[in-house]
C-alpha positions, 0 to 999 in steps of 0.5 A, a space after each residue: 305116227 305113234 304105233 297103236 298097242 292092243 292087248 288081246 286076251 285068249 290070244 292062242 284060241 281060235 278067234 284070238 289068234 285070228 284077231 292077232 293076225 288081223 291087228 298085226 296086218 293092220 300095223 298094231 303092236 299086239 300083246 297076246 295073253 293066254 294061260 293055254 287052258 284051251 288055247 294052243 301056242 301053235 295058233 300064234 307061234 308064227 307071230 313070235 319072230 315079229 318085233 310088234 308081237 309079244 306073248 304073256 302066258 298069264 291067267 287073266 283072273 289074276 292081276 294083269 300088269 302090262 307095261 307101257 301104254 295101251 290103246 285097246 283091250 280085246 277080252 276073248 279069254 274064255 272056254 267057249 265049247 260045251 265040252 270045255 265049260 262043262 269040265 271046267 265050270 269054275 274057271 269059266 265063271 271066273 274068267 267071265 267075272 274076275 277076268 273081265 273085272 281085271 281087264 276093265 280095271 286095266 283099261 281105266 288105268 291105261 285109258 284104253 278102249 275095251 271090246 268084250 267077246 259075248 255070245 249068242 248064248 246070252 239068248 239061251 233057248 230063244 223065244 224070239 226068232 231071229 234074235 235081236 239085241 234087245 231080246 233079254 234071253 231065255 236062260 236056265 242059270 242052274 242048268 248045265 250050260 248056265 256056267 257059260 251063259 251066265 258068265 257072259 251075261 254077267 260080263 256084259 252087265 259089268 262092262 256096261 256098269 264101267 261104261 255108265 259109271 266110269 265113262 269107260 269106252 266099251 264095246 260088246 260083240 255078241 258072237 254067233 257060231 263061227 268056223 274056220 281054220 284053227 278051230 278046235 275039232 270035236 269041242 261039242 259044237 255042231 260044225 267042228 264035230 261034223 268036220 272031225 267025224 268026216 275026217 275020221 270017216 265016222 258017221 255024223 252024229 245029230 242030236 234030236 231029230 235034227 230039226 234045230 237050226 244054226 247059222 254059221 259065220 266064217 272067221 274072216 267075216 267075224 273079225 271084220 265085224 269086230 274091228 269095225 265095232 271096236 272103232 265105232 262109237 256104239 256101246 250097246 251089244 251088237 250081233 255079229 254072225 251070218 243069218 243064213 239059217 240051216 237045220 242040223 239035219 240038212 247041214 250034216 248032208 252038206 258036210 257029207 256032200 263036201 267031203 265026198 264020203 259015204 258016211 251016214 247020219 245017225 241020231 242021238 238024244 238031244 242035250 239039256 237046254 240045247 237051243 232049238 233055233 239060232 239065227 242073228 238079226 244083224 240089222 244093227 251091224 248093217 246100220 251102224 257098222 256097214 257090215 254084213 258077211 261076205 263069205 257064203 257057207 259053201 266057200 267057207 266050208 271048203 276052205 276050212 275042210 281043206 285046211 284040216 285035210 292038209 294037217 298031219 295026224 299029229 296036228 289033227 290030234 292037237 286040234 281034237 284035244 285040249 290042255 286043261 286036264 293038266 291045268 286043273 290037277 
């Protein structure tokens, strides 16, 4: 049987690199693409010796050329953390507009199926809890988070337009907070920030009074959900995340207990438009994909913390810093 070929944009990022691993393990020929603004080549360098992996250092907001056939395209290129998209807002908007346009155009030419990475941020600061896929969201388009939220909302709209008007086979995954080995520390999101502070022996910083909630999904569970969605016949958005909700205040105490350290929890001002609640309704994923998370938070956090604890100081530094300052000079 002829080997299937998949293009993964954002391949050197946290999620993209885990997807590369999964499709390699499943016997695909994987083409990774990344301009390395926020991605790290270290995340995928273990794949370079493999015959069924190739890497293109390319910006998807520019014309994409991939020789040969393509069966699947997974569009995961995008800054995904507040620290990143607040510093590079134009690039964030471009990858969610020009980038997806180029990927969808390539898919039409190659007759490939496309799966795009959307986000729970399309729901904004939700007025519906938990969030179902038919909820339209509560987003401030000109607020500080608007560059990311609206980029993803536009990306979904353009993808559905290609599906409706061109008959393109498209899939949309709405990703909720995900964690695991290779994630960037101190990227402005709760879990990476807490892990980074714990490793450095710093007090854990909680925004507001800590009563806001989040739900955290381990990366292996997320990847499994994405693969199932890709191979399904369902074109509308599907939430993939772990519905086990916890307050930020309680989560900080969990991290302190996990690390066995003596840090305290300190409180600071809540950022503008920071969501007060975040919990996926995964009924659609359960019904259509037969999917639900299997790794509980305690197990996943231990794996993640042990991974980072085992890194050298140089490797940890790389996990705490990005590359885009040089890119935008």
